[in-house]
C-alpha positions, 0 to 999 in steps of 0.5 A, spaced: 577 428 565 570 429 567 572 436 569 574 437 561 567 435 559 563 440 563 568 445 561 567 443 554 559 443 555 559 450 558 563 453 552 559 449 547 553 452 551 555 459 551 557 459 544 550 456 541 547 462 545 552 467 542 550 464 535 543 464 537 543 472 539 547 473 533 542 470 529 536 474 532 540 480 531 541 479 524 534 477 523 532 484 526 536 488 522 534 484 516 526 485 518 528 493 519 531 493 512 525 490 509 520 495 512 525 501 509 525 498 503 520 499 497 515 494 499 514 496 506 509 501 505 502 498 503 500 499 496 507 500 494 507 494 489 501 497 485 503 501 480 499 505 475 501 501 469 497 495 473 491 499 471 491 497 464 493 490 465 487 485 465 490 481 470 490 487 475 485 492 473 481 490 479 486 493 484 485 500 481 478 499 479 477 499 487 480 506 487 476 509 481 470 511 485 474 516 489 477 519 483 471 520 480 468 523 486 474 528 486 473 529 479 466 531 480 468 535 486 472 540 481 477 545 484 473 545 491 476 538 492 473 534 498 475 535 505 479 530 508 474 528 513 470 526 506 476 522 504 477 518 510 469 516 510 470 514 503 477 510 505 472 506 511 467 504 506 473 501 501 476 498 507 470 495 509 468 493 502 475 490 500 478 488 507 483 484 503 486 490 499 486 494 505 489 490 511 495 492 514 494 499 511 491 506 514 488 512 511 494 515 511 498 510 507 492 509 502 492 517 501 499 517 501 499 512 495 494 516 491 498 522 492 505 519 491 502 516 484 500 524 482 493 522 482 491 526 488 494 533 491 493 534 498 493 541 501 492 542 509 485 539 510 483 538 503 484 533 497 484 534 489 484 530 483 490 532 479 490 533 471 494 526 471 488 524 475 483 526 471 487 523 465 487 517 468 480 516 470 478 518 462 483 512 460 481 507 465 474 508 463 476 507 456 480 501 457 475 498 462 469 499 457 474 496 451 476 490 455 470 486 455 464 491 454 462 492 461 461 498 465 466 499 470 465 497 477 464 504 480 457 505 476 
C-alpha cells in the first residue's frame, strides 16, 4: 500500500510539472503573439484622428514642433542626426510618452502615418504632413483660443 502512495505521488508530481511547463509554453507563445500584434509597436495605439480629439490632442501636440521644423525646412528636409537630436529632446521632455520606444519606432510611426517621408539620411514632411499641421493648428486655436504648445 505505501508503494502505491509513492507511485501516485510521483505521477502527480510529474503531471503537475508537465502542466506547469505547458502553461509556461502557452504563455510565451501568447506574449510572442502580442508582440507581433498591432499594439506591439510603440505609438501604434495613436492615430491621426486622436489629434482632433480634445481628450487626446496633447499626444499629438508633442509632435507638432518636429512637424513644424520639417515644414519650415521645406524641400531640403532635415538630416537624421537633427531628427535624432529632436527625438532626444522630446524624450527628455515627455519621458512617459517615449518610454519603451526608440528613435526608430518614433520616426517609423511618423512615416507610417504618412506625415514624414524618409530617404537615406534625411527626413521630409509630406503634403499630408503639411495639411495636418495647418488643420491641427486651426483646431487647437479654435478649441480654447490658446496658442499651441509648440509656440
